[in-house]
N, C-alpha and C positions, 0 to 999 in steps of 0.2 A: 643080670636082667638084660634081655635083648629088646631092642626097639621093634615095634611092629608097624605096619602101614595101616592107617585108618582112612576113612572116607575123605576124599580130596575136595574140600570146599573151604570157603572163607570163614566158616562158623566155628573155628576151633579156639578162638580167643574171646574173652569178655570185652564188651564195648560199653562206653558211657551212653546211657539212654538220654536223649534230648527230645525237644519238640521243635520241629521245623515250622517257621511262620512264613506265610505268603498270602497274596491276594489272588483268590481263584475267581475269575470273572468279576473282579471288584469287591469280592466278599472275603472277609478275614477267614483264614483257614490254618489249622495246625495239624501236622502229621508226626507221628512217632518216628524218630530217626536215630539210628545208632551207627550208621555208616559215615563216619566223619574223621578227619585228621588235620593236623597242621601241615601245610604244604610249603610255606615260605616264611622266612624270618622278617625281612625288611623289603618291601612293605609286608606287614602281617597278613597272611592269607590262610583261609580255611577251605578244605575240600570236603564236599558232601556228595554222596552217591544216592541218586533217587531213581527208582524204577521208571521206565519210559511210559508205563500205563497210568502212573499216578497223576492226579490233578495238580499236585504241587510241581511236578516236572514242567507241565505246560505253563503254569503260573510264573515260575522263575524265568523261563524262556521269554515270556511276554513282558514282564516288568523289569527284569535284570536286577532284582533285589530279593533278599530273603533274610530271615533271622534264625538264629539257633538259640534256644532257651533251655536252660538246665533246671529240670524240676527236682524237688526234694523227694525223699522216700515217702512222704505223706501224699504225694501226687501220683503214686503208682497206678491206681485205678483209672483216673482220668487220662493219664498218659497212654495207657494201654488202649482205652477207648479210641483215642485219636489215631491209633494204628489199626484198629479193627474196621472203622468205617471210613469211606471215601468222602472227601470234600466235594466231589462231583455229585454225590447223592444225599449227603447229610450236611446240615448247617451246623458247623462247630464254632461259629463266631461268638456265641454267648457263654461258652464254657469258662472263659477267663476274663479278668479285668485287663483289657488291652491298652497299650500306650504306644506312641511312636517316638522315635528319636529323630535323627537327621533324615533318614530315608522314609518316604511316605508309602512305600509298598512292601515294607518289612515289619509287620506287626510284632510287637513284643509283649510278653506275658508278665504282668506285674507280680504275680504270685511266685514266679521263678526267681531264685536268688541271683542268677547270673544270666544276662542277656547279651547276645552278640548280633550286631546288625552288619550285613555284608552287601557289597555291591558286586555283581557278577563281572568277572574279568575274563573267564575262559570256560568253554564248554567242551567236554570230551565225550563223544558218543561211543558207547561200548555196545556189545551185542544186546544186552537186556536192560542196561542201566545207563544213566548219564552222570558223569562226574562233573559237578559244577564247582568251579574254583572262584571263591569270592574274596575280595579284599575286605578285611575287617575295618569298618569305618569307625565304630564305637563299641565299647563294652560297658554295660551298665550293671551296677550292683547297689547295695546299701552298706553303710558302715558296719552294721551288725554281722555281715557275712565276710568281713575282711579282718586280717591280722597284719598290722604294719602296712596298711594300704594295699595288700594283696589278697586275692581270694583264698579263703581257708576252707579246705575240703571238709573238715569236721563241722564247721558252721553251715556250710552249703548243704551237706548231707545228700549228695547225688546217689544215683543207683546205676547198676550195670545190668546189661542183658547178656545172657549166655544162650547160645544156640548150638546144636539142634535140640537141646532140652527145653528151650523156651521158658527160662526162669529169670526173675529179677533178683538182684543181690545188693545189699547195702555195702558201702565201702568200709573196710576194717581199720585196724590200727596202723599207725606209722611204723615202718620197719627199718627205716634208714634215711640217709640224707644224700641226695644226688650231688655229684661233683665234689664229694667230700669223702664218703666211705671207701671209695676205690683208690684214693691217693696212696694208701699203704702198699698197694700192689706195685704202684709206679716206683715208690721209694726202694723196693726190694731189688729192682733191676740194676 
């Protein structure tokens, strides 16, 4: 089987679907977000990429704070809605039970099993998007979503977005153990 070239874009991998929280002109707003990644270990930092035309982009620039909330598979519809409508035109403040942690411009969603509040430390302007790098100030959850004090993906039940087919997927079964299953290859050398 030979490899073929496919369309060159960033949409060839599945991404965790989240909800980005910010204050747009002082009002709570949430935007569907799946462009995110860990960018630094210590201090812990998270990178998110937001289109320059989004109300959330201006909000993060203005307040220097944001949140990333991980919804469950039961929240697919409301999460999708947050990606369909703009916070500049629609009031999304009543969609969720909102709470605040340490940061007062990073609204968090109580219904989401995992919430991350970030303080902006760096902004990278790209041609169509802005990469915001935030220091993770706090991560919130509940005991029922943890296993041995750590987030448990089976209990959290997050979902993924694939593009360009624009579909959501639940997370499947565990297939291995990181930093353990590969040791056997090291031992063979």
